[in-house]
C-alpha positions as CSV (number, residue, x, y, z in Angstrom):
1,X,6.8,22.1,2.6
2,X,9.1,19.0,3.3
3,X,8.9,16.0,1.0
4,X,7.8,13.7,3.8
5,X,5.0,16.3,4.3
6,X,3.7,16.1,0.7
7,X,3.5,12.1,0.9
8,X,1.5,12.5,4.5
9,X,-1.0,15.2,2.7
10,X,-1.4,12.4,-0.8
11,X,-2.0,9.3,1.7
12,X,-4.1,10.9,3.9
13,X,-6.2,12.5,1.0
14,X,-6.2,8.8,-0.7
15,X,-7.7,7.6,3.0
16,X,-10.5,10.5,2.3
17,X,-10.7,9.3,-1.0
18,X,-11.1,5.3,0.0
19,X,-13.8,6.0,3.1
20,X,-16.3,8.1,1.4
21,X,-15.9,5.3,-1.5
22,X,-17.1,2.6,1.2
23,X,-19.8,4.6,2.8
24,X,-21.0,4.9,-1.1
25,X,-20.6,1.8,-2.7
26,X,-21.8,0.3,1.2
27,X,-19.1,-2.0,0.6
28,X,-14.8,-2.8,1.5
29,X,-12.5,-1.0,-0.6
30,X,-9.4,-2.1,-2.4
31,X,-7.2,-1.9,0.9
32,X,-9.5,-3.9,2.8
33,X,-11.0,-6.4,0.6
34,X,-11.0,-9.3,0.1
35,X,-12.7,-10.1,3.2
36,X,-13.3,-14.2,3.5
37,X,-16.8,-15.4,3.6
38,X,-18.4,-16.5,6.7
39,X,-17.0,-13.7,8.8
40,X,-19.7,-12.5,11.3
41,X,-20.6,-9.2,11.4
42,X,-19.7,-8.2,7.3
43,X,-22.0,-5.1,6.5
44,X,-20.7,-3.8,10.4
45,X,-16.9,-4.1,9.5
46,X,-17.5,-2.7,5.9
47,X,-18.2,0.6,7.3
48,X,-16.2,1.0,10.3
49,X,-13.3,0.4,7.3
50,X,-14.8,3.3,5.8
51,X,-14.8,5.0,8.8
52,X,-11.6,4.3,10.0
53,X,-10.2,5.4,6.3
54,X,-12.0,8.5,6.2
55,X,-11.6,9.6,10.2
56,X,-7.5,9.0,10.2
57,X,-7.0,10.4,6.3
58,X,-9.0,13.7,7.7
59,X,-7.0,13.5,11.3
60,X,-3.7,13.6,9.4
61,X,-4.5,16.7,7.7
62,X,-4.9,18.6,11.1
63,X,-1.8,18.7,13.1
64,X,-3.3,18.6,16.1
65,X,-5.1,15.1,15.2
66,X,-2.5,13.9,13.0
67,X,-1.0,11.6,16.3
68,X,-4.1,9.9,17.4
69,X,-4.9,9.1,13.8
70,X,-1.8,8.0,12.9
71,X,-2.2,5.5,15.5
72,X,-5.7,4.3,15.1
73,X,-4.2,4.1,11.5
74,X,-1.8,1.9,12.4
75,X,-3.6,-0.5,15.1
76,X,-6.6,-0.9,12.5
77,X,-4.6,-2.1,9.2
78,X,-2.2,-4.0,11.5
79,X,-4.8,-6.0,13.2
80,X,-6.7,-6.6,9.4
81,X,-3.4,-7.9,8.5
82,X,-2.9,-10.4,10.9
83,X,-6.2,-11.3,11.5
84,X,-7.8,-11.7,7.5
85,X,-4.5,-11.8,5.7
86,X,-1.4,-13.8,7.6
87,X,-3.7,-16.6,8.3
88,X,-4.4,-17.3,4.7
89,X,-0.5,-18.1,4.4
90,X,-1.2,-21.2,6.3
91,X,-4.5,-22.2,5.0
92,X,-4.2,-21.6,1.1
93,X,-0.1,-21.4,1.1
94,X,0.0,-22.1,-2.6
95,X,-2.3,-19.9,-4.2
96,X,-0.8,-16.5,-5.1
97,X,-3.9,-14.3,-3.8
98,X,-3.3,-15.4,0.1
99,X,0.3,-14.2,-0.6
100,X,-0.7,-11.0,-3.0
101,X,-3.3,-9.7,-0.5
102,X,-0.7,-10.2,2.3
103,X,1.8,-8.1,0.6
104,X,-1.0,-5.7,-0.5
105,X,-2.1,-4.9,2.6
106,X,1.5,-4.7,4.4
107,X,2.3,-1.9,2.1
108,X,-0.7,0.0,3.6
109,X,0.4,-1.5,7.3
110,X,3.9,-0.4,6.6
111,X,2.8,3.0,5.4
112,X,0.9,3.2,8.6
113,X,3.5,2.4,11.0
114,X,6.1,4.5,9.1
115,X,3.5,7.8,10.1
116,X,3.4,6.4,13.6
117,X,6.8,6.4,14.4
118,X,6.9,9.7,13.0
119,X,4.1,11.4,15.5
120,X,5.0,9.4,18.3
121,X,8.8,9.3,17.9
122,X,9.6,5.7,18.1
123,X,11.7,5.8,15.3
124,X,13.4,2.5,16.9
125,X,10.4,0.6,15.8
126,X,11.3,2.4,11.8
127,X,12.7,-0.9,11.2
128,X,10.1,-3.1,11.5
129,X,8.0,-0.8,9.1
130,X,11.0,-1.5,6.4
131,X,11.3,-5.4,6.6
132,X,7.5,-5.5,5.9
133,X,7.6,-3.3,3.3
134,X,10.5,-5.2,1.4
135,X,9.1,-8.7,2.1
136,X,6.2,-7.6,0.1
137,X,8.2,-6.2,-2.9
138,X,9.8,-9.7,-3.0
139,X,5.9,-11.1,-3.2
140,X,5.0,-8.8,-5.9
141,X,8.3,-9.5,-8.0
142,X,7.9,-13.7,-7.9
143,X,4.4,-13.0,-8.9
144,X,5.6,-11.4,-11.9
145,X,7.9,-14.9,-12.8
146,X,5.2,-17.3,-11.6
147,X,2.5,-15.5,-13.8
148,X,5.0,-14.1,-16.6
149,X,2.2,-14.1,-19.4
150,X,-0.7,-12.1,-17.6
151,X,2.0,-9.3,-16.1
152,X,2.8,-9.3,-20.0
153,X,-0.8,-8.4,-21.1
154,X,-0.5,-5.7,-18.8
155,X,2.4,-3.6,-20.4
156,X,1.4,-0.8,-22.5
157,X,1.1,-1.7,-26.4
158,X,3.7,0.7,-27.1
159,X,6.2,-0.7,-25.6
160,X,8.4,-3.4,-27.1
161,X,9.0,-7.3,-25.6
162,X,6.4,-7.3,-23.3
163,X,7.7,-10.8,-21.7
164,X,11.2,-8.9,-21.3
165,X,9.3,-6.3,-19.6
166,X,7.5,-8.5,-17.5
167,X,10.7,-10.4,-16.0
168,X,13.0,-7.1,-15.4
169,X,10.0,-5.4,-13.7
170,X,9.6,-8.5,-11.4
171,X,13.2,-8.9,-11.1
172,X,13.5,-5.0,-10.0
173,X,11.1,-5.4,-7.2
174,X,12.7,-8.5,-5.8
175,X,16.4,-6.1,-6.2
176,X,14.5,-3.6,-4.2
177,X,12.8,-5.9,-1.6
178,X,16.5,-7.4,-1.2
179,X,17.9,-3.9,-0.5
180,X,15.5,-2.7,1.5
181,X,15.8,-5.8,3.8
182,X,19.3,-6.0,3.8
183,X,20.0,-2.2,4.4
184,X,22.3,-2.2,0.5
185,X,21.6,0.9,-0.9
186,X,17.9,0.6,0.9
187,X,17.4,4.4,0.6
188,X,17.7,4.2,-3.3
189,X,15.6,0.8,-3.2
190,X,12.7,2.6,-1.4
191,X,12.8,5.4,-3.5
192,X,12.8,3.0,-6.9
193,X,10.7,0.7,-6.2
194,X,7.9,3.7,-5.2
195,X,8.8,5.1,-8.5
196,X,8.0,1.9,-10.1
197,X,4.4,1.1,-8.6
198,X,3.6,4.7,-9.7
199,X,4.7,4.1,-13.2
200,X,2.5,1.0,-12.9
201,X,-0.5,3.1,-11.6
202,X,0.3,5.3,-14.3
203,X,1.1,3.5,-17.6
204,X,-1.3,1.2,-17.1
205,X,-4.5,1.1,-15.0
206,X,-4.6,4.9,-15.8
207,X,-5.1,4.8,-19.7
208,X,-7.7,1.5,-18.5
209,X,-9.7,4.0,-16.4
210,X,-9.8,7.0,-18.6
211,X,-10.7,4.4,-21.6
212,X,-14.0,4.4,-19.6
213,X,-13.6,0.6,-18.3
214,X,-17.0,-0.7,-16.9
215,X,-15.1,-4.3,-15.3
216,X,-15.4,-3.3,-11.7
217,X,-12.3,-5.8,-11.6
218,X,-10.4,-3.0,-13.4
219,X,-11.4,-0.4,-11.6
220,X,-10.6,-2.0,-8.0
221,X,-7.2,-3.1,-9.3
222,X,-6.3,0.7,-10.2
223,X,-7.9,2.3,-6.7
224,X,-5.2,-0.5,-5.0
225,X,-3.0,0.5,-7.3
226,X,-3.0,4.2,-6.7
227,X,-2.8,3.5,-2.7
228,X,0.3,0.7,-3.5
229,X,2.0,3.7,-5.2
230,X,1.6,6.4,-2.3
231,X,1.9,3.8,1.0
232,X,5.3,3.3,-0.9
233,X,5.7,6.8,-1.7
234,X,5.5,7.4,2.8
235,X,7.8,4.5,3.1
236,X,10.5,5.7,0.9
237,X,10.6,9.1,2.4
238,X,11.3,7.5,5.7
239,X,14.4,7.2,4.9
240,X,15.0,10.8,4.5
241,X,15.3,11.3,7.9
242,X,13.4,13.7,10.6
243,X,9.4,14.2,11.2
244,X,6.9,16.1,9.5
245,X,6.5,19.5,11.3
246,X,3.4,18.1,12.9
247,X,4.4,15.9,14.9
248,X,6.0,19.2,17.0
249,X,2.5,19.3,18.4
250,X,2.4,15.6,19.3
251,X,1.4,14.9,23.2
């Protein structure tokens, strides 16, 4: 099995898990939240998003339905990003939550965009996914510099020099984003950024969840961190060239 197919399968399984979680909770899962207050038909949107995640995830696991699943997922996430994330950059441009929320959803949009290009053979649009992903990485990195103390507090206790790690990881995100945006060592930058997100999930959030935390925020952040790491993996795999074998059945 090609690496791109592995990332696709894990990404699909993650979507299935998010969909089931959303249906069980009756609330938005980390990929879709937070939704601004006052949005009409909120409950309908909760279940719609859960069904999109579940349906798209299952669809991506089945070769014949994967092209349609990729289209639906990309369209849904892109519409959500444009309607509920991008506007907050103009409404509250100084708030970190506006930028972080936009970047987090942006990674998922970029990953779904990659899948869309694989199954529609529209490789020319792949650059758009890379630009969006690169911008998200820069936002992640700058957040480390804006909130160094908060970032340092998340560094595992067994590592020395917590503040140094906070600045280092922030600089790594910014450098990776610059590489993806400019095309300079872009493949390496994308791979290393996916690794960084994966290690963050493994070293920071997994121990917290394993310790049995009951804090809803920590649980939500752990799920989001996992989803972002897998989405980054999909984007990184897009630099390997070619599409997954399932694309051969695309109509």
